[in-house]
C-alpha positions, 0 to 999 in steps of 0.5 A, spaced: 327 883 919 332 887 916 339 886 920 340 892 924 348 890 928 353 893 925 356 888 922 349 887 919 348 894 917 357 893 914 354 887 910 350 891 905 353 897 905 355 897 897 347 896 896 345 902 901 351 907 898 349 905 891 341 907 893 342 913 896 347 916 891 344 913 884 352 912 881 354 905 879 361 906 881 363 898 877 362 902 871 368 906 871 372 901 875 378 898 872 381 892 875 382 891 883 384 898 884 384 902 878 378 907 875 378 912 871 376 918 875 375 923 868 370 919 867 367 918 873 366 927 874 365 927 866 358 923 866 356 923 874 356 929 875 353 936 872 358 940 866 361 947 869 356 951 866 349 946 869 353 947 877 353 955 875 346 955 873 343 951 879 347 954 883 345 962 880 337 959 881 338 958 889 343 964 891 349 960 892 356 963 888 358 969 885 361 971 892 365 977 892 374 977 891 375 982 897 382 985 897 386 985 903 390 991 903 392 993 910 394 985 910 398 985 904 401 991 908 403 988 914 405 983 909 410 987 906 413 991 913 415 984 915 418 980 908 425 984 904 424 988 899 420 989 893 417 982 896 410 981 898 405 978 894 397 982 894 392 978 898 386 977 896 381 973 899 373 970 896 369 971 901 364 965 900 360 966 907 357 971 903 353 965 901 346 963 903 350 958 909 355 962 910 361 957 907 363 954 900 359 948 902 353 951 901 357 950 893 357 942 894 349 941 897 347 946 891 349 941 887 347 935 891 340 937 893 337 939 887 340 933 883 336 930 890 330 932 888 330 933 880 331 924 881 325 924 886 328 924 893 325 926 897 329 928 904 336 928 904 342 926 909 349 928 911 354 926 915 358 932 917 360 935 924 363 941 920 359 947 915 357 943 910 352 940 915 348 947 915 349 948 907 346 942 906 339 944 911 339 950 908 339 948 900 334 942 903 329 948 905 330 952 899 328 946 895 322 943 900 326 936 902 327 933 908 334 933 912 337 929 917 344 931 918 349 926 923 354 928 928 359 927 932 358 932 938 360 930 944 365 925 948 363 921 953 361 925 958 355 929 953 362 935 953 360 937 947 366 943 943 363 949 942 364 950 934 360 943 933 354 945 937 353 952 935 354 948 928 348 943 929 344 949 932 344 953 924 342 946 923 336 945 927 334 953 925 334 951 918 329 946 919 334 939 918 333 934 924 341 933 927 342 927 930 348 927 935 352 922 937 358 922 941 365 921 938 367 914 936 366 909 929 357 910 930 357 915 925 358 912 918 353 906 922 347 911 923 348 914 918 348 907 913 342 905 917 338 911 917 340 911 910 336 905 908 331 906 913 329 913 909 330 912 903 333 919 903 339 922 899 346 920 900 349 929 900 356 926 901 361 931 901 365 926 896 361 925 890 362 928 884 356 932 885 360 935 892 367 937 887 363 939 882 359 944 885 366 948 888 369 948 881 365 955 881 368 958 886 375 956 882 373 958 875 370 965 880 377 967 882 379 966 875 374 970 872 375 975 877 382 977 878 383 977 871 377 982 871 380 986 876 387 984 875 388 984 867 391 976 869 391 970 873 393 969 880 399 967 882 397 962 887 391 961 890 392 957 899 386 953 900 384 950 906 385 943 906 381 937 911 378 933 907 380 934 899 374 936 896 376 944 897 382 944 893 380 939 888 375 943 885 378 948 886 383 947 882 379 944 877 376 950 876 382 953 875 384 949 870 377 949 866 378 957 866 384 957 863 389 957 870 393 952 869 399 954 872 396 958 878 400 954 884 395 951 888 397 951 895 394 946 901 394 949 908 393 945 915 391 947 923 398 943 925 394 937 931 400 932 930 400 927 936 391 928 937 388 922 935 381 924 931 377 918 933 379 920 941 376 920 946 380 924 950 382 928 944 376 929 941 375 935 945 383 938 946 383 941 939 380 948 937 378 946 930 374 941 928 375 941 920 382 944 916 386 940 919 392 935 919 388 929 922 383 930 915 388 933 911 394 928 912 389 921 911 385 924 907 391 926 902 394 919 902 389 914 902 382 919 900 377 913 899 377 912 907 369 914 905 362 913 905 363 911 897 367 907 893 370 912 889 372 918 892 371 925 887 376 929 891 383 927 889 388 932 893 394 930 892 392 931 885 392 937 884 396 940 890 403 942 888 405 944 895 402 943 903 403 947 909 402 947 917 401 953 921 397 953 928 391 953 933 394 960 936 397 962 929 390 962 926 387 965 932 392 971 931 390 971 924 382 972 925 383 977 930 388 981 924 382 981 919 377 983 925 382 989 926 385 991 920 381 989 915 374 991 918 371 983 917 371 978 923 370 971 920 370 964 924 376 962 925 376 955 922 376 959 914 383 963 917 387 957 916 389 959 908 388 967 910 395 965 916 399 960 911 397 965 906 400 972 910 407 968 910 406 966 903 406 973 900 412 974 904 417 969 899 413 972 892 414 979 888 410 984 889 407 984 883 404 977 884 397 975 886 395 971 891 388 968 892 385 966 899 379 961 896 374 962 902 372 964 909 366 962 913 361 965 917 362 967 925 357 965 929 357 965 937 360 958 938 365 959 933 368 965 935 375 965 938 373 967 945 369 961 947 374 957 942 379 959 947 376 959 954 373 952 952 381 950 951 383 952 958 376 949 961 379 943 958 386 943 961 389 946 955 394 952 956 393 958 953 400 963 952 402 970 948 408 967 944 412 963 940 409 958 936 414 954 935 411 953 942 404 950 939 403 943 942 396 941 940 391 939 946 396 942 950 398 949 948 396 954 944 401 960 943 399 965 940 404 970 937 407 977 940 407 980 933 406 979 925 414 977 925 414 971 929 408 967 923 412 962 920 408 955 915 411 948 916 412 944 909 408 938 908 413 933 904 409 932 899 414 926 896 412 923 902 405 923 901 405 920 895 411 915 898 405 914 905 399 913 899 402 908 895 404 903 902 397 905 904 395 903 896 400 896 898 396 893 904 388 895 903 388 891 896 393 887 898 398 887 892 403 882 889 403 885 883 401 891 879 400 892 871 402 897 869 394 900 867 396 900 875 401 904 874 399 909 871 392 910 875 397 910 881 401 915 878 396 919 875 393 920 883 399 922 885 402 926 880 409 922 879 412 919 873 411 913 873 418 911 873 419 914 881 412 909 882 414 903 880 420 904 884 418 905 891 411 899 889 418 895 887 422 897 894 415 895 898 416 888 894 411 888 889 411 885 883 412 891 877 412 890 870 418 893 866 416 900 862 
């Protein structure tokens, strides 16, 4: 009999992952911590052209690029003369499942069917579950979605409940759990029992699927404006959105386009806390994922995360919950476009960033998402009040995650808070030292760390030395 205890399943983690993903990550390993990232992406995934063909066959991608003229004017009205970049949005809600996650799912599910898997499984409480369920239905595969939905009292967050409903509507079996460590355990156990493909968010297949989003932005902006975008704002959670979009832009010749990550600031709330679970109004695109996954990407359900956001981010900004709710209403009432709040995280940041840019510059908001019953601002804010959170009009500076949601009174109150990427790199290095128990490093290991956080090798050596790690001379 197979040991089904938590310890037993975790002891078989690598074996289960190898069978369910089919990638031998050891092929790309280079010693204790380093690995050949580009070789993994090139050899374990599909080319950009192949991904495009896979997605077109199932109606994914080629989503419209919309110019938000009224929101651009709002930014200009609150900016110095001559400033206020043109704001465009890539309307990813036009994908079959209603979000950019369909791009990831299309490649993963295609690969699963191609390799003879009878079903796919994904552990996610977000839009990715609906995307995998949608693609599995198209490909005629079984689908299991494992979700964290409830706190210990059995109370579910409206947005997650809505996503579970959509997964079931698309034919998936949804396994719903309370918050805690059982999510990964349950997913591994089900993968072992079913023999299904692990449609993880963090495989090369998932990242390659988003590269088409970056390349489409490049092509559409070039066609509309005769030039590449100056900056693209990307909602940052687990890092795949940033990584895939940036890689697609680079492959399309937009290496100088600035990549700006944006997350909802949920500082002070613990994502694995039973008490905090229902005191947040955003279940993705927030600092509870954005910061940990930036500072240690390999905290995932695969040995090596293909999402490496610090390799690509030029800037990382934070926005409050209230500001995102404000922008969700502004998008609907000024542009006639109703989209889900979480997808408007990058839009809220973009309106502020546009004020810093000149009028002839181009700023692209990289995604929208579908809206539905539990994803509207109304149920989200009602649930916040029921959970003991104060909701009020006021200065966003008064926002306190889990306690107060302050919705701005006017666009002048919108602003972004900078997250120090240099400090994020330092945190990454501290995590590497702790995780691998490093007493010393080689030149190759220093070079890997430098590439993973976009630092000079000399700066990596300096910080490692300060952390007590023996480093070779350069």
